N, C-alpha and C positions, 0 to 999 in steps of 0.2 A: 175247872181249875181258875183260879182267879190271876190277874196279870201279875200281881206279886210272887204267886208260886212259880209262873212261867218265867219269870226274871231271876228265879234265886240263884241260877248259875253264876250271876255278875256279883254274888255277895263275896266269892273268893276266885282264887285263879288256880288252874289245872297244876300248877307245880307246888302247890302247899296243900296237904291233906288237912282232914277236919282237927286234928291235934295242933295244928299250926307249924309242922315241921315239913322238911325239904321232900316233896314227892317226885323222885327222880324219874325223868322221861325216858322211855326206851323207844323212841320210834322205829316202826318198821320200814325197811328199806324201799324207797319208793321207786318206781319205774313207770315208764310210759312216754308219751309225747311230750309233754310239758317239762318232765324232768330231763329228758335229753335236750330241749332247748335252752333250758337253763344251764345245762353241763358246758354246752358250747359256749354260751355267754360268759360263764365262770371262767373257763379255759383262757377266754379272750382277755378278760379283764386281768386275771392273774399274771399272764403275760406281761401286758403293759404296767402292772405294779411292780413286777421284778426286773423288767429291762430298763423302764424310763429313768433310774438314776445312773445308769452306765451307757445310755445314748448320749453322743456329743453332737451339738450343732454349732459349727464354726467355732468349735475349742470350748463351748460352753454346756455344761450338764442340762439335759432336756427339762427336767423338773428338780428344781433345789429349794427348799424352804429354811435356808441358814438364819434360824432366829436370832441365834447369838451374835453372828456379824451383820445381822440385819441385811442380807443379801438373798434374792428371790430369782431364780431362772423360772420363767414360765414359756415352755415350747422353745427353749434354747435362748430366748429373749432375756436378758438381766434388768431387773427390777431393784431400784434402791429406796431408801426410806424416803427420799422426796417423791417418790412414786407412790407411797402409802395409800392416798385416796384412790388411786386405780385399783389397790387390792381390795380395799373395803367395798367399794362399787362392783368389783367383781364378786365378792361374797353376797352382795345385795341381789345381784342378779341371779346367783345360786338359790338363795333362800326363795325368791319369789318364784323362781323356776320350779323347785321342789313343791312350794304351795300350790301352784297351778297344776303341776303333774298330779298330786294327791287330789285336789277338787275333781278332777277329771277321771284319773285312774286308780284313785285308792292309794294304798299301801304298796304299790307294785315295785318301789326303789327297794323296799326291805328285804323283797322276795328275791330281786332279779340282780341288784346291784350293790347292796350293802356289803362293806368288806366283812363284818360279823357274820352275815349269812353265809357270804361265800366261802370264808375260812372253815366255819363249823361243818356246812352241809356238804360241801364239795371237797375238803382237804380232810380234817380231823374226823368226820363221821364216816369217810369213807375208810380211813385206816382202821376203826374200830370196827367195821363190818367185815374186813378181812381178817382180822385177829381174833375177834370174839364171836363172829357169826351174826345172823340178825336178830330181831327182837325176841323170839322166844329162847334162844341160846343165850343173849345177854341176861336177860331176867334170871336165867337159870344159875348162870356163872355167878351172877352178884349175890344170889341167895346162898349158894353152897359155901361151906367153911373154907379158909385159907389153906387148901391143899397145894400139892405141887404144880396143878394144871392153873389154878387161879394166880398163883405167884406168878407162874411163867407168862400167862396171857396178859395179866393186868401190867406186869413189869415191863414187858416188851412194848405195850400200847403206850405206857407212861415216857420210856425212854425215847420211842419216836416221836411223841408229842412234844418233849423237851427239846429234840433236835429240830423240830419244825419250828417251834417256837424260838430257838436262837437263830435260825434262818431269817425268820420275819423281823426280829429284833435287829439284825443286820443291815437288812434293807431299808427299814425304817430309818436306821443310823444315817445311810447313805443319803436318804433325803435330807437330813438335817446339817450334816457336816461335809457333803460331798464324797461321792465315790471315791475320787481320787485320794482324799485323805483317809478314808476307811481302808483302801489297798494296800496303802502305806502303812497303815497300823498293822495291817493284819501280816505284811512282809518283815516289818521291823520286829515282829514278836508281841504278844499281848501283854508281857511282863515289863516293857519298856512304856507300857501306857495304862498302867493298873487302874488309875481314875475312869477312864473310859471302859474299860473290862467291867469294872465294879457297876458301872451305870447300865452297861448292855446286859448284864447277868440280871439286874433288877427288872429290866422291860422284858426280859426273857420269861422270868418267873410270873410276871403279870400276864403275858400272853398265855403260859402254861396254867395259871390258875383259872382264866377267863375259859379256856377251849377245854380243859380237863374236868373242871368242877362246875364253874359259875354259869356257863353255856347260855341256855335261852333265857335265863334271869337278866343278862344283859339288855336283851329285846323288851321285857316284861318290866323291869323294875327301873334299870339305869336310863335307859334311852327316853328321851321326852316325846320322841316323835309320835309312838303309839297312842299317847294321850292327846295329842294334838288332832287325832283324826275324830274326835267329837265335836271339834270346832270346824276343821275343813271339809268333812265330809257330809254331803246332804243325801237325799233320796235318788238324784241323779248321777251320784258318782259310781264309777264301775269299780266292783270290787269282787274278790272271790266270794261266791254267794251260793246258797242253797236255795232252790226252787221249792219252797215250802207247797206251793200250790200244786205243782205235778207230785211232790213227794209224800205230801200227806193226805191229799183228796179230803173226803169227808170224815172218815174215820181213823185216819192217822197211819202210821207204819204198820207193817206185818212181815214177818219173817216169809221167805220165798218158798212156794209149793208149786212145783212142776204141773203145768196145764191147768192152772187155777184162774179164773177169770176176776183178777183183782179189781178191775173196773167195774163190774157189775156188784161186787161185794161192796164197792165204796172206798177201797184201800189205796193209797198213792203207790208211786212206784219205788219208794224208798223201801228195802226189804231188811232195815235194821240189822244189816251185816256188821256195823261199826268199824269197816274198814277205814274210813275217812277220820275216825278217832284215833286209831292206833296208829296211823302213819303219821300223823300232826306233829312237828318237832316242839309244839310248846303245849301240848296236852289239851287242846280245846274240842270241842263238838261243833263243828261249823254249822251244824243244823239249828243252832240256838241262835243264830244270826250274826252279826257283825260284831266282833270284840277286840278290844285293844290288843290282846295276846296274838291274833292272827297277822302273821306278816306277808301273806299272800303269797307263799311258797309255791303254790299249785299241785302240792302232793295229794291233797285230797281230792282235787280233780282227777288226776290219774288213777288213783286208787277207785274212785267211784266208778269212772268210765271204763275200768277194766270189769267191775263186776256188773254193771249195766249191759255189756256186751256179752258176757257170758251166761247171764239169765234172759236175753233176748229182747231187752228193752233198749230205747233210744240213748246214747250217751248225752250227756251236756245237765245231769241234775244238779250237780254241783258245776259252776262254770263262772266265766267272767259276766257280771250282770249288774246293773243298778236295781235298788227296789222298785224303782218305777217300772222298769222293764219287766220285773217278775210279776209285780201286783197288777199293772195295768197294760203291759205289753208295749209300753212305749220305748221308742228308740233316742239314742243320745242326741241331745241337744246343747247347744251353747246357752246357756242361761245369762242374766245380768252379772252375778258374781264371777262368773268366768270370763267375760267380756271386760269386767273392770279389772283383774288380774292380768288379763293379756294385754290390756292398754298398759297399765303399769311397766310390765316386763319389757313391753316393746319401747317404751320411753327410756328404761334404763338402759338397754341393750344399745339404743341410738346413742345417748350420752356417752357410755363406755368406749364404742366404737369411735365417736368423734374426738374424745380426749386422747385413746391410742393414736389416732393419726395426728394430731396435734403435738403428741409427745416429742420431745427434742432429742436429738443425738447427745447432746451434753448439757450438765446442769452446772450453773454457775453461781456462785456466791462471793460477793466482793465486800468487805467489811472495813471500816477504819479501824486501824490499831489501838487497842485500848489506851487510854492514859498520854496520847500524843496530840499535840496542838498543830493547827498549821503553822508553817513557816513561809516567809517572804524573802524573794530575792530581787530586789529592785520592783519592777512592777508584776513580779510572777508569784503567784500563790501555789504552794505545794502542800500536799497531804499524802501520808503514807497509809497503804492498806494490806492487808491480806487477801488472799484469793484461793478459792477452792474450786477445783474443776472435776467433775465425775463424768466418765465417759461411760454412756449408757448403750454404747453399740459393741458388735462381735469383730471390730478391727481396731488397729491402733490411729490415734488421731495425731498426725504431724504438723509441724510449724503451726501452731496455735497461737495466735496474737489476741491482744485485748486492745480494742481502739474505742475513743470516744465519738459518740454520735449526735448528741445533744448539744455539744459546745466544742468550740475549737480549743486545743489544747493537745498535750503530749501524754502518753502512758509509757512509763519505762519501768520493763518487768526485770527484777534482778535475776541474772542468769540468762537475759534474752528469752526468745522464744520457747514455749513449753511444748512437750510431748505428753500426751495422756495415753497410757495403755489400755487395751479394750478392757472394759468393766473394771477399771482401775481409778485411782485417785491422783490428782496433783495439786500440791499446795506451794505457795509462795508468797512472795511480796513485792509489791509494785509502788510507783511514785505517779501521781496525777499532777500535772502542773498546769495552770490556765492563768492566762492574763486578767490582772485586775479589771480592765475595760471590759472584758466578756462577762463578769458576775454581775448579776442584777441584785443580789441580796447576801446576806452573811451566811446563808445555808441553803446552797442550791442543790437541785436534786438533778443528778447527773444519769443519763442514759448511755449504757456501754454496751460494746458489740463484742462477741467472742467470734472470732475468724479462725478457719481451718484451710490452709492454702490459698488464703485470700476470699474464701466464701465465708459470707456470715451464716452461723449455725446457730447461734442462740443471743438473746439479749437481756441485759440485767439492769437494775438501778442501784444507785447508792447515794450517799449525801456527802456534800462538799463543803465543810465550812471555810469561811474567809473572814477578813477583816469587815467591820460595820461600814457600809457604802453610805458617804455622808453627800447629799445632794447639795 
């Protein structure tokens, strides 16, 4: 068999048949050690996802991504548009971390932490198993005519799917507009907020479409992460892999026969039971090698280990391993690429942590009032400014004063000292007056300090125009 013949499986994907139509996947219900571990991890991540919008830290939502109002809360700490560089840097750290993680551990993120996989396999698929049964019953139900049984089971499944999708849409909405606003909309009644209700139903239908019909196609067609594997993975990356040397031996696979000496006959440990294929949620044969459709969900590992134990062979025919580990028996080592990614990640994390520590409690902007010229009163030059103070902390800032640092002079805030509420914004007008003798040019650069209860909490700069100085 030529190399081209061996690689023919890469010419199409498991979810498309030879006629180019959708090949619906009915995976067998997985069970085993890794499935149990993934279930525990999924419960934890689902709990975090559903609880986080409703947790408050010093009155702030634990996680908030209010794009409309440009307000973000990360672990209870408010971030404003002025902190956008921190958000971008955090995303870069996340991307580099995922790249590094993929280089070392392959697509493990997809199988263990991706929301699509967790919702599909640990929520919607479990409802499907409960209502329609395991793989054989689902296939039989799908082929039979639309009788009372099929209508009842499909209708109940879709109704529950829609209800779960509606809950998920509400939780995601809580991340965007805030849990307090969401609860307010619910108590006031949906008819009082029809536009929000329509958007909520649109998102519900999107989630319903994805998990009721589109399913694994999201991972195969929509998500670009699988295609990045060709760039990120190498022979040393640890992935869910089939040990072809052990499974194929010299003469390949062979059905199991009791008391047969397979090693003497030249056959491998793979008994060609096909359980690793029927249990795969994306419909691939892991024995063909690493494929973009594989999400590293470990279902094939559990299925194969169960068969190996029953037939008296050692488990691990399918396992977490690298190509070099299977081919040469080499253990994992840090290569130059991993070291480079690690160095970049370390630098980015260090910069992010430094910027977070240097992040001030208050953001100040002082600008001259547009269209206004300076005025003079005797030897004093005066300019009018607008100021904007943003409180980034979780406590109210009282007795906030604005004072000159670089020059002698006075700052007069209209209305007196300001109070800036936690996570809030205060705007106002102020006058800066400086004696002519203290001005060295017609356009001075001033350094201004923001004080809270006499303590300097932030500095900013602005320009101060004045009369042309004649020597």
